[in-house]
C-alpha positions as CSV (number, residue, x, y, z in Angstrom):
1,M,-38.8,-47.1,-35.7
2,K,-40.3,-44.8,-38.3
3,L,-38.0,-43.5,-41.0
4,P,-38.0,-39.7,-41.5
5,K,-40.0,-38.4,-44.4
6,V,-38.0,-37.1,-47.4
7,T,-39.3,-33.8,-48.7
8,Y,-38.9,-31.9,-51.9
9,N,-37.9,-28.9,-49.8
10,S,-36.6,-26.6,-52.4
11,P,-38.6,-27.1,-55.6
12,V,-36.8,-24.5,-57.8
13,I,-33.3,-25.6,-56.8
14,L,-34.0,-29.3,-56.9
15,T,-35.8,-29.1,-60.3
16,F,-33.0,-27.0,-61.7
17,T,-30.5,-29.6,-60.4
18,L,-32.4,-32.5,-61.9
19,L,-33.0,-30.9,-65.3
20,S,-29.3,-30.1,-65.4
21,L,-28.3,-33.7,-64.5
22,I,-30.7,-34.9,-67.2
23,A,-29.0,-32.5,-69.7
24,V,-25.5,-33.9,-68.7
25,I,-26.6,-37.5,-69.1
26,L,-28.2,-36.7,-72.5
27,G,-25.0,-35.1,-73.5
28,M,-23.0,-38.2,-72.5
29,I,-25.5,-40.4,-74.4
30,T,-25.5,-38.2,-77.6
31,H,-21.7,-37.6,-77.5
32,D,-22.4,-33.9,-76.8
33,G,-24.9,-33.6,-79.7
34,S,-27.8,-32.5,-77.4
35,T,-25.4,-30.3,-75.4
36,I,-24.5,-28.4,-78.6
37,L,-28.0,-28.3,-79.9
38,L,-29.9,-27.4,-76.8
39,F,-27.7,-26.6,-73.8
40,S,-25.0,-24.2,-75.1
41,V,-25.4,-20.7,-76.3
42,Y,-23.5,-19.3,-79.3
43,R,-24.1,-16.9,-82.1
44,D,-26.6,-18.3,-84.5
45,S,-29.2,-17.1,-86.9
46,L,-31.9,-15.0,-85.3
47,T,-34.5,-16.9,-87.3
48,N,-33.6,-20.1,-85.5
49,P,-36.0,-20.6,-82.6
50,L,-33.5,-22.7,-80.8
51,F,-31.2,-19.7,-80.5
52,Y,-33.8,-18.0,-78.2
53,L,-34.3,-21.2,-76.2
54,R,-30.5,-21.6,-75.7
55,L,-30.3,-18.1,-74.2
56,F,-31.9,-19.7,-71.1
57,T,-31.1,-23.4,-71.4
58,H,-27.3,-23.0,-71.6
59,V,-27.3,-23.0,-67.8
60,L,-28.5,-26.6,-67.8
61,G,-25.6,-27.9,-70.0
62,H,-22.3,-28.9,-68.6
63,A,-19.2,-30.3,-70.2
64,D,-19.1,-33.4,-67.9
65,L,-20.1,-34.6,-64.5
66,A,-17.1,-32.8,-62.8
67,H,-18.3,-29.5,-64.3
68,F,-21.8,-30.2,-63.1
69,M,-20.7,-31.2,-59.6
70,G,-18.6,-28.0,-59.3
71,N,-21.5,-25.8,-60.0
72,F,-24.3,-27.7,-58.2
73,T,-22.3,-28.2,-55.0
74,I,-22.5,-24.4,-54.6
75,I,-26.1,-24.2,-55.9
76,L,-27.4,-27.0,-53.6
77,L,-25.6,-25.4,-50.6
78,V,-26.7,-21.8,-51.1
79,G,-29.9,-22.1,-53.2
80,P,-32.3,-23.6,-50.7
81,M,-31.7,-20.8,-48.2
82,L,-32.2,-18.2,-50.9
83,E,-35.4,-20.0,-52.1
84,E,-36.7,-20.0,-48.6
85,K,-35.8,-16.3,-48.0
86,Y,-36.9,-14.9,-51.3
87,G,-39.5,-17.4,-52.6
88,G,-39.3,-19.8,-55.5
89,K,-40.9,-17.6,-58.1
90,R,-38.5,-14.7,-57.4
91,L,-35.5,-17.0,-57.4
92,L,-36.6,-18.6,-60.7
93,L,-36.8,-15.2,-62.2
94,M,-33.3,-14.4,-60.9
95,I,-31.9,-17.6,-62.4
96,A,-33.7,-16.9,-65.8
97,F,-32.5,-13.3,-65.9
98,T,-28.9,-14.3,-65.1
99,A,-29.0,-17.0,-67.8
100,L,-30.4,-14.5,-70.3
101,I,-27.8,-11.7,-69.5
102,T,-24.8,-14.1,-69.5
103,G,-26.1,-15.7,-72.8
104,L,-26.6,-12.3,-74.5
105,I,-23.2,-11.0,-73.4
106,N,-21.5,-14.1,-74.6
107,V,-23.3,-14.0,-78.0
108,I,-22.6,-10.2,-78.5
109,F,-19.0,-10.0,-77.2
110,F,-17.6,-13.5,-77.7
111,P,-19.2,-14.7,-81.0
112,A,-16.8,-17.5,-81.6
113,T,-17.3,-19.1,-78.2
114,A,-20.0,-21.4,-77.0
115,L,-21.1,-20.9,-73.3
116,L,-22.6,-23.6,-71.1
117,G,-22.9,-24.3,-67.4
118,A,-24.5,-22.8,-64.3
119,S,-21.5,-21.0,-62.9
120,G,-23.0,-17.6,-63.6
121,V,-26.0,-18.7,-61.6
122,A,-23.8,-20.1,-58.8
123,F,-21.9,-16.8,-58.6
124,M,-25.2,-14.9,-58.6
125,M,-26.3,-17.0,-55.6
126,I,-23.0,-16.6,-53.8
127,L,-23.2,-12.8,-54.0
128,L,-27.0,-12.7,-53.3
129,S,-26.5,-14.8,-50.2
130,S,-24.3,-12.0,-48.8
131,F,-27.4,-9.8,-48.7
132,A,-29.5,-12.4,-46.8
133,N,-29.2,-10.8,-43.4
134,S,-28.6,-7.2,-44.4
135,R,-30.9,-4.3,-43.4
136,S,-32.0,-1.4,-45.6
137,G,-29.3,1.2,-45.9
138,E,-26.4,-1.2,-45.0
139,I,-23.7,-2.8,-47.0
140,P,-22.8,-6.1,-45.4
141,L,-19.0,-6.5,-44.8
142,T,-19.4,-10.2,-45.9
143,L,-20.6,-8.9,-49.3
144,I,-17.4,-6.8,-49.6
145,F,-15.2,-9.8,-48.7
146,V,-17.1,-12.2,-51.0
147,A,-16.9,-9.7,-53.9
148,V,-13.2,-9.1,-53.4
149,L,-12.4,-12.8,-53.0
150,Y,-14.7,-14.3,-55.7
151,L,-15.0,-11.6,-58.3
152,G,-11.4,-10.3,-57.8
153,T,-10.1,-13.8,-58.5
154,E,-12.3,-14.1,-61.6
155,I,-11.1,-10.7,-63.0
156,I,-7.5,-11.7,-62.4
157,N,-8.1,-15.2,-64.0
158,G,-9.9,-13.5,-66.9
159,I,-6.8,-11.4,-67.6
160,F,-4.1,-14.0,-67.1
161,A,-5.5,-17.6,-67.3
162,Q,-5.7,-19.4,-70.5
163,D,-8.4,-22.0,-69.8
164,N,-11.9,-23.0,-70.9
165,I,-13.6,-21.3,-67.9
166,S,-15.8,-18.4,-68.6
167,Q,-14.8,-15.8,-66.1
168,M,-17.2,-13.4,-67.9
169,A,-20.1,-15.6,-66.8
170,H,-18.8,-15.6,-63.2
171,I,-18.4,-11.8,-63.1
172,I,-21.8,-11.2,-64.8
173,G,-23.5,-13.7,-62.5
174,G,-21.9,-12.1,-59.4
175,G,-23.0,-8.7,-60.7
176,C,-26.6,-10.0,-61.1
177,G,-26.5,-11.2,-57.5
178,C,-25.4,-7.8,-56.3
179,L,-28.1,-6.1,-58.4
180,F,-30.8,-8.5,-57.1
181,G,-29.7,-8.0,-53.5
182,W,-29.8,-4.3,-53.9
183,A,-33.1,-4.3,-55.7
184,I,-34.7,-6.5,-53.0
185,G,-33.3,-4.4,-50.3
186,K,-34.8,-1.3,-51.9
187,G,-38.1,-3.0,-52.4
188,Y,-38.0,-3.0,-56.2
189,L,-38.1,-6.8,-56.6
190,K,-41.2,-8.0,-54.9
191,D,-42.8,-11.4,-54.9
């Protein structure tokens, strides 16, 4: 009996996952030193080149394995379908844009708070997946339900919850997913 061949079926999502796992392990080894230095975004001197790197790499950092698993369970479920539908290059650009926007908003509006984790990217993918089977000129009912359920909950939690979860990143990520879905549907975001 021949064993089935294992394939690297979703290179962007799998590479993103592996890089993030490496960042988590490095954080554990360095007692969060590498996480603070490379994988969290916070207000810093504009002359520090790491500040610009962290605007993108903060989505690789996670507080611990549970935080990592929470985000990447969603990303590994939804991401491969999105990568197949929209292409790896386009999905990588969406991930990078979502990281940049959540990083910039955090630095500008929450200067005393460090942001890390891929939850903004996960929410972007959740909302973007609602557009996957839509046709031009239509708003999928699933998008409305997902937006109300996921983003509504995050808005309520952002107002009332006192936790270490960045509802801002979730809301901005979801907004980016809607923007990308709309832009792709209109033909503005091509391969």
